N, C-alpha and C positions, 0 to 999 in steps of 0.2 A: 504494500500500500504506500503510495507516494503522499507524504504529508504536504500541506499547503505552506509550510514554513519550516525552517531548519529545526531539528529536534532539540537543539540546545536553547532555543529562544524562550520557551516557557520558564526554564530555570533562571535564565538571565533576567527576564522581566520580573519574576518573583523576587529575586535577590535585590533588584533595583527598587522594589516597592511599587511597581506599576500594576501588578495583578495580585489578587489574594489567593489563598489556598482553595477557596470554593470555586473561583474561576478556573484555577489550574485543573481542578478535577474534571471540568468540562472539556478540556483540551486533550487531543490524542496523546497518550503517554509514551508511545514508542512506535516504531515502524512495524508493528506486529499486527497479527490477525486476531481480533477478539474472540471469534468463534473457535479458532484453533486453541486460543488461550484458555477457553473454558474446558477443553479436553485436557490441557496440561494441568489445570487446576484440579480436575477430577482425579487424575493419576498421581499428582505430586503433593497436593495440599489438602484435599477434602477429608482425609482421614482425621486430621487434627483441626481444621478450620471450616467454619460455616460462612456462607455469604449473606445469610439473612441478618437483618439488623437486630441486634440484641440477643443473638443466639451464639453463645460461646461453647466451644467443645474443649479438647485438650489445649487448644490455642484460642486466642480471641477471634471474634467475628471480623471478617475482612470487609464487611460492608462499609463503604465510605473511607477506605484506607488511604486513598490518594488525597493528600492535603491534610491528613490528620496528624496530631502530635503523637509520638511514640508513647506507649504505656498509658493510654488514656481511655480505653474502652471500659465503661462501667461494668462492674460485676466480674471482672477478670483479674486474677491475682498474678501480676507480672513479676518477673525476676527484677531484682534491684538494677541489674545491668540495663534493661530496657526502660525502667521507670526513670532512671537518672541520666540517661544518655542525652536527652534533650533534642532528639531528632524530630523533624517533620518528614512524613513519608511522601516525599516528592518522587516522581518516576526515577530520577537518578539515584536517590537514596535507596529506594526499593531494589533497583538493579544491583547496586553495590552489596546490599545486605543479602538478598536472595541468592547471590552467586556464592557466598561463603558466610552464612549466618554466625557460626561459632567464632570465626576469626574477626568479624566486624563488630560484634557487641561484647567481646570479652572484657573482663571475666564475668562469667555467670549466666549467660543466656540459658533459658530452659528449653529452647527450641532444639530438638534432636534431629537435625536435618543437615546433611553435608553441603547442600547447595545445588543449584541448577546450573550446570556448566554448558549446556547447549544454548548458544546465543539466540537462535531462532525461537526456541521454546520459551526462553526468558522474555524476549520481546513480545511474543504472543501472550504470555501470562500477564505481563504488565499492561498490555492493551485491554485485556479482559478485566483486570482489577480496576482500571480506570472507568469501567462502565458501571461499577457497583455503587450507585448513589441514588 
């Protein structure tokens, strides 16, 4: 899928204060295919995460993840690592984290997942996550 703007633009505009997290959530997250990303979610994430708002499993709900502050879903007991890291889940931050969760939020993340190293699958997943709002 060809994006109508460079993929780095949303992060630069957000950093510059021109757009907010809620607006960012409406922008394409990556050059991926959201439908294919739903399949990646089902195979890689659904065992531990739900996409329904307010439904936590082993991990927190991923509804509204793009633009949300890390460690902020009500009713989920986060590790100190994610409660205190101070991230906002931008597409770029999600990409970095989901490629190697244990290394990016050390010490102490509870997420027992080695990461998604297939670039296409990761782009597809990020595109799907951006639709969850």
